[in-house]
C-alpha positions in Angstrom: 4.2 14.8 -35.4 3.6 12.5 -32.5 0.1 12.3 -31.5 1.1 12.2 -27.9 3.5 15.3 -28.5 2.7 17.9 -31.4 5.7 19.5 -32.7 6.1 22.8 -30.9 5.2 25.6 -32.8 6.5 29.4 -32.4 4.3 32.1 -33.1 5.0 34.9 -35.3 3.7 37.8 -37.1 3.2 35.1 -40.0 2.3 32.4 -37.5 1.1 28.9 -38.0 -2.6 28.1 -39.0 -5.2 27.0 -36.8 -8.4 26.0 -37.3 -11.4 27.0 -35.3 -14.6 25.4 -35.6 -17.5 26.7 -33.3 -20.9 24.6 -33.0 -23.9 25.3 -31.2 -23.2 23.8 -27.8 -22.8 26.3 -25.1 -19.7 27.9 -24.8 -19.3 30.4 -27.3 -16.9 32.0 -25.0 -14.2 29.7 -25.4 -14.3 29.8 -29.4 -14.6 33.8 -29.5 -11.7 34.0 -27.1 -9.4 31.1 -28.7 -9.7 33.5 -31.7 -8.8 37.0 -30.1 -6.0 35.2 -28.2 -4.4 33.3 -31.4 -4.7 37.1 -33.1 -2.5 38.4 -30.5 -0.1 35.1 -30.9 0.7 35.7 -34.4 -1.5 33.0 -35.5 -2.9 32.6 -38.5 -7.1 31.3 -38.1 -9.4 29.4 -40.2 -13.1 29.7 -39.0 -15.5 27.9 -40.1 -18.8 27.9 -37.6 -22.0 26.3 -37.8 -25.6 27.8 -38.1 -26.3 26.6 -34.8 -23.0 28.2 -33.6 -23.4 31.6 -35.2 -27.3 31.9 -33.2 -25.5 30.7 -29.6 -22.6 33.2 -30.1 -25.0 35.7 -30.5 -26.9 34.7 -27.8 -24.0 34.1 -25.0 -21.6 36.7 -26.3 -23.9 38.9 -28.4 -21.7 38.9 -31.4 -23.4 38.8 -34.9 -22.0 36.6 -38.0 -19.6 39.5 -39.3 -18.3 40.3 -36.2 -17.4 36.7 -35.4 -16.2 36.1 -38.8 -13.9 39.2 -38.6 -11.7 38.0 -35.4 -10.8 35.4 -37.8 -8.0 35.8 -40.5 -10.2 33.9 -42.8 -13.9 32.7 -42.4 -15.1 29.5 -44.3 -19.2 28.5 -44.7 -19.9 24.6 -43.2 -21.3 24.1 -46.6 -18.1 25.2 -48.5 -16.5 21.4 -48.3 -14.4 22.8 -51.2 -12.6 25.3 -48.7 -8.6 24.6 -48.4 -9.1 23.3 -44.7 -11.2 20.3 -46.5 -7.9 18.8 -47.5 -4.8 17.5 -46.5 -2.7 19.4 -48.2 -3.3 22.3 -46.1 -1.0 22.5 -43.4 -2.4 23.1 -40.5 -0.5 23.5 -37.1 -4.0 21.9 -35.2 -7.5 22.2 -34.8 -9.8 23.3 -32.0 -13.4 23.0 -32.2 -14.7 25.5 -29.4 -17.6 24.3 -27.8 -18.1 20.8 -30.0 -21.5 20.1 -29.7 -22.4 16.2 -28.9 -23.6 16.1 -32.6 -20.3 17.4 -34.2 -18.7 14.8 -31.4 -20.7 11.8 -33.4 -20.5 12.7 -36.8 -16.2 13.1 -36.1 -16.4 10.0 -34.4 -18.1 8.2 -37.2 -16.3 9.7 -40.1 -19.1 12.0 -41.2 -17.3 14.7 -43.4 -21.1 15.7 -43.6 -19.9 20.0 -43.5 -16.7 22.0 -43.8 -16.0 21.4 -40.3 -16.4 18.1 -39.7 -14.7 17.1 -42.9 -11.5 19.5 -41.4 -11.6 17.6 -38.2 -11.6 14.1 -40.5 -8.3 15.4 -42.2 -6.7 16.4 -39.0 -7.4 12.8 -37.7 -6.0 11.0 -41.0 -3.0 13.2 -41.4 -2.1 12.4 -37.6 -2.2 16.3 -36.5 -3.6 17.5 -33.3 -7.5 17.6 -33.1 -9.0 18.8 -29.5 -12.4 18.6 -29.1 -14.3 21.0 -26.2 -16.7 18.7 -25.7 -19.8 20.7 -23.4 -22.7 18.6 -22.3 -23.3 17.4 -18.6 -24.2 14.5 -17.9 -22.7 12.6 -20.7 -24.8 9.1 -21.8 -23.4 6.2 -23.1 -23.4 7.4 -26.6 -21.2 10.2 -25.4 -18.7 8.4 -23.7 -18.5 5.8 -26.6 -18.3 8.9 -29.6 -15.4 10.4 -26.9 -13.6 6.8 -26.6 -13.8 6.7 -30.3 -11.8 9.8 -31.0 -9.7 9.4 -28.5 -8.7 5.9 -30.2 -8.1 7.8 -33.0 -5.5 10.2 -32.0 -8.3 13.3 -31.1 -7.9 15.0 -27.7 -11.2 15.1 -25.7 -10.9 18.5 -23.9 -14.1 19.2 -21.9 -13.2 23.2 -20.8 -13.4 22.2 -17.1 -12.2 25.0 -15.3 -8.9 24.5 -12.8 -9.6 26.5 -9.4 -5.7 26.3 -7.7 -5.1 29.8 -9.0 -8.2 31.1 -7.5 -9.7 33.0 -10.7 -12.1 35.8 -9.7 -14.0 36.1 -12.6 -15.5 33.6 -15.4 -13.0 36.0 -17.5 -9.8 34.5 -16.2 -11.3 31.0 -16.0 -12.3 31.5 -19.8 -8.6 32.6 -20.5 -6.9 30.0 -18.7 -8.8 26.9 -20.2 -7.9 28.9 -23.8 -4.1 29.1 -22.5 -4.1 25.4 -21.3 -5.7 24.6 -24.9 -2.9 26.6 -26.7 -0.6 24.8 -24.9 -1.9 21.2 -25.6 -1.8 22.5 -29.6 2.1 23.0 -29.3 1.9 27.0 -29.2 5.4 28.0 -27.2 4.0 31.5 -26.7 1.1 30.2 -24.5 0.8 30.8 -20.8 -1.3 28.8 -18.7 -0.6 28.6 -15.1 1.0 25.9 -14.1 1.0 24.0 -10.8 4.2 24.2 -8.8 3.0 22.1 -6.0 2.1 22.9 -2.5 4.5 23.9 0.6 5.6 21.1 2.6 3.0 20.9 5.7 0.6 23.6 4.2 -3.2 23.3 5.5 -1.9 21.6 8.6 
């Protein structure tokens, strides 16, 4: 699989595996929506959530651990470093950390496989598979920027969930949905439906 262009993945009822990580950064709605959308597309999801991620999902989305894990096909405890997703022999199409805290970013950037989430991310990099980190922080300090550069140099994709406005979203849900569709498309999921930019009409705005 090329680092620049992941192989296209066709979602079916017995679809490819997508690993989803959720950390304690703000933006839990992205992870929750990603799980829901993946299920609708027939992807098989493996979920790992940090303790801070569970707290934040409850605070921002009103879901407890059981309700969150019910959105995935299989949930793994962050301390279960012997889980299937900790091995490169486990076939998966991509891994998305949504949202990704600066602590998790730093761990991935420096190869600290200190829990199942960061180990699974390290596996994606070493196996040359698609890893997408939806980093959530602002403003960035120099350590954040250097860590993002390091992950990019290793083949990961840094994807801050910055909303697009050219499709004129009317609600927060619409902004979240569009971002999730873009991430799924980036992972090579053919059934993803991001709104494509088609260009302005000649003379528009005059």
